[in-house]
N, C-alpha and C positions, 0 to 999 in steps of 0.2 A: 364256614365263612367269609366273605369279600369285602374289598373296600368300602361301597355302597350301603353292608346290611346295618341298620342300626343295631345300637347299644342296650336298647329297651323298647320291648316292644309297639308300635304304632298303633292303637285304635283302629279298627274296623267301623267306626261306623257312614266313614265317610263312601262306602260302598253300597251299592242298591243292595236290595234286602234277597235277592236268589243269592245273588255275588258275596252278601256277607256270609249266606248259611251255608254255601259250601265255594269251597276255596282247596287249590289243591297245594303239595308240600313244598315249591317254588314259589306260593305265593304269601304264604305262612313263613317260609323263610327270610324271605323281602321284609314282610314286617315285624323279624324281631323273634319269629317263634324260634326255640334252641328245640332241637329234635327228642331231647330228652324229657324237655315239656310237654311235646307232641304226642310220645308216648303214653305220657301217666295221663293224659284227658283221654285218653284213647281206648283206656282199661275198660275190660265187664263192669257197668254201672258208672262210667265217668259220664262228664257232661259231652263229649264229642264221641263221632266215630268213624270211619272208615268206610266209606261206600264203595270206594274200586280202589286200587294201587294207584296210590298215588292221591287221592280223593276225596277230600275230607267234610262229613255231612257236620255243624256247628250244634249241633246239641241232639238229645236222645231222641229214641224214638223214631216212628216207622216215617221213610223221606217222602215228600210229596212229588204228585205228579211233575210240576215245575222242577224240584231239585231234581228228581233223577234223570229229567230231560239234559239238564245242566250240566249234573253232573258225568253222563255220559258223551258232551262235548267237549266237558274240560279233561278227561281223561285224552281227547286225543292228542292235546297241545304237547309241547315236546317241555321235557322234566326241565332242562335247563334253557338262561335266556337264549336265545336267538336272534339274529337284525330282520328287520322286516324281509319276507319278499316278494316279489309284484308278485300279485296274481291274489294275493290272501289280502282278506276284509273282513272285519269285525275281531270280536274277541276269540272267535275259534277259528282264523284260519280260513281252509277249505273246507272244512269237516262240515257235514249238513245232517238231519235226521229224516231218514227214509224209510221205506216199510212201511208196515202198520202204524206203528206211532205216528208218520208225517202223516198219514191217512187221516188217523184219530184227531190230529192237529187242523186238516182239512174241512172236519168235521165232518165224517165219511160216517153214518150211520149206521152200515154194516162191518164196519171198523170196531174190534171192544175199546171198550175206556183203557186211559192209559194205565191208572195203576192195577188192571190186569192183564199187562203184558209179563211174561214173564225176561222178556228179550227188550232192548232196544235196538234198533238198528242204523248206525251212522255209516255215512257212504266217505269214504276217503281218499285220498290219490294212491294209486295201483303202487306207488314209489313208498308207502308209508310202511317204514318200517315197527308194526305194532301190532300185538296179537291182541283177538279178544279176549275178555275178561269179565267175569263178572254176569250182571243184565247188559252188559257191551255186548253186540254183533257186530261185528268190522264187515261193511263191504265194500269192495276196490273198485274204482273205476280208471281207465285211461282219459276218461276223456270227463270231468266233472258237470254237470249241467250245472246252468244257472238258476243257483238256491232263492227259493221265494222267503219272504221275510212272513212269518204268521207266529203272533203274539212274544214279537222281541227272538224268533228263533232264525236261524236259516234252516231252511224245508227243501227237500226235492220236489221238483212239480209234481204235479199229481200224476203222470202218464207214468213218470222213472219211477216214484215211489210206487204203485199198482205192481206194476214190473216187479219190485223186489219181495213184493207184497208175494205175489203168485212162486215166486220161487218159491218160498220156504213152506209153502200151502201145498197138501194133498187133499184135506175135504174140496170136494167136485161143488158142492153147494154153496161152500163161501167163494169159491174162486168167482161161481157165478154173479154172484151178487155182490163182490169188488169191482168187475167187470162194470155190469149192469149200472151200476149207482155212476161209475165213473163218468157214463155217457150221459145216461137217465139223468142224472142231477146236474147237466150240464161243468162238470168240472173239464172236460176235455173232448177233444173230437175221439170219435173211435178211430181212426187213422193214426193218430199218435201214439193209443194205447198199442196196436198192433206192432208198431214201430216200436216200441221199445220192446214188446214181449220177444219180437223179430231179433233185436239188438242183445238180447238177457239169454236168447237159443233156447227158447221152453214151446214153439209152436210144433216141434215132433213131440210136444207131450199130447197123446190123444184125449183127453178131458180136460185141456186148455182149447186145443184146437176145434175140440165143439161147441166150446164156451165163447171164443172168438167168432165163429159165424153165428153164433147167435148174436155175439153183438156188434156185427157188421151191419145183421139185418135189423137190430136197433138202432143203430146210427143212421141206416138209411130211412127206417118211418119216422126219423123225428126228423131230417132233414126234409123229408118231401112236406112233411107239415109245413116246413118253417118256407118251402116255394109257393104253398098253397096261398099261408098268409100273405108272402110276399105279392101276387097278381093280385090278392083280390084289396088289400091295403094300400097298394099304388096303383090301382084303378087299370091294370094293364091289361087288355082282349084277353078273353077267356082260351088258353090255349086244348089240345087234346093232350089230355093225361095219359102217360106211360102205353104207349105204341111204339108200334115196328112200322118200318120202313120200309118198301120194298118196289123195286122196278117193275113194271107191269109185266108179267109175265120169267122174269128174271129173276134174281138172286137178291137174297136178304142184304141189303143196306144195313144194319142193325136198329137198335132200340134208342128210345129216346125216352128221358121223364116228360118233357115239352114237345110240343109242336104246334107251329103257327103256318097251316097249309097255306094261307093266302098270302104271305110273305116269304114260304120259305125258311121258314127261324126254328130251329131246334134249339132246346137246354136241356143240358145232361149234367146232373150231378157227379161229383169228381171226388168217390167214397176215398180212395185212395192216395189224393192228394200228394203231398211229398215223397209219399212210399216208397222202396224201392228195394225189390227184391233183391234175393240170394247174389253175389257175386256184383253186385251192383248194376244190375242192367237195371233199366226203367222200363217199370209194367207199359206197356206200349200200347195194350188192346184197345184201349179208348181213344191214344191220340191215332192211330190206325183209322180206326173208326172214321173218327173229325173230318182228318186227310178226304177220305174219300167221299165223303159228304161233302163237304167241300168245295172239291173237283165238280160237283155235279149244280155246282150253285146254288149249295143248302150252309145257311149260315149257324154257327154251330157255338155257342156261348156255354163254356165252362162254368159251372157253377160249385163253390165246395160248401161244405157245413158250416166251417169257421166264418166265411162270407154271408153266410146268411144269416147266420146268428148274430153277427156281430156288425156287419154296414150291408143292410137289407133295403134299405133304400139308394145306396151305390150300385148295387146289384139289379134296381131295378134302373139305372136310369140306364146300365148297360145294356139289355134287354130294350128297353122303349128305343135307345140307339139304333141298336140292331133291327128291330121293327121297322121306324122309318123308314131308316138305309135301303129298303129292299126295294122301296120304288124308284131308286134309281139304277137297281141293275137290272143287267138280263134276266128276263124271265127263268127258273129254275126248271129241269124236266118234270113231266108229271112222274108222281111216284103213288106207290098203295099206300094207303094206312091203313095199319090193321091194330087189333087191341093185342096188348100184351099178353 
């Protein structure tokens, strides 16, 4: 007991519904609940139960999925009162739901229902001195991503949650389903998933590498469809699709996704985006190709799946500007255009 502890229990009705049903030892103590009374209420057959160390469910019977998620986050809170720290936000500090539970909250149909999960993964800072317990599995990260708020809970972004889920799975079909839904369902870009898998050092697993190859192919197909729609819906001149450029009798210059020969303008989908290979070296094959073509006088417009999906009109304007500007440039040398 401390000077701020009330002499008689305060009612809990001012708390929100789930916050009323799930409380920590510290919260109950702050409301005037003696340890002896708490232990009595949590005896077999009693009205309350202990869900996790230091976390209590204030009713008998099974916990709901909402209560389990809330309890998992409450378990990560300090056991004693501590001053607020920079970077902490909301009632759960820096902790956030990740893995399959996060994907279920993001409405993945390939993720099991929340109540079917034996474990709820919670992402916490690497410096937290806390162990996994009960149905809570703690995952640690040196740099935490920015949490998304889903149904009032802090949840890891899709790409990060996918990587955390895949790290715990050995079912190849389940891994493929999660990766495919992440991209096909429009939750995130393929490159974001690959980046998170690389961060988690999962790309060395053969079945994940195979799934990633399929994922990138899926992402490219979707991006190409978005580019077709952009050209049609914004009345751009029809290009030659998926071609290779070669100097007459000379070497291959590179493959591009679209080419306007009358304007010497090419468009290329950058599937790697901001991805960096191990060691921090930039993925440079595409940039080398672009520099080579532009030295010959061919303008290369770089398009990303994210921009095609979220700003197609803006991307169409960039392509149109390049086509119009070609009239003011010196003519590019003749190149041979071959189907890819």
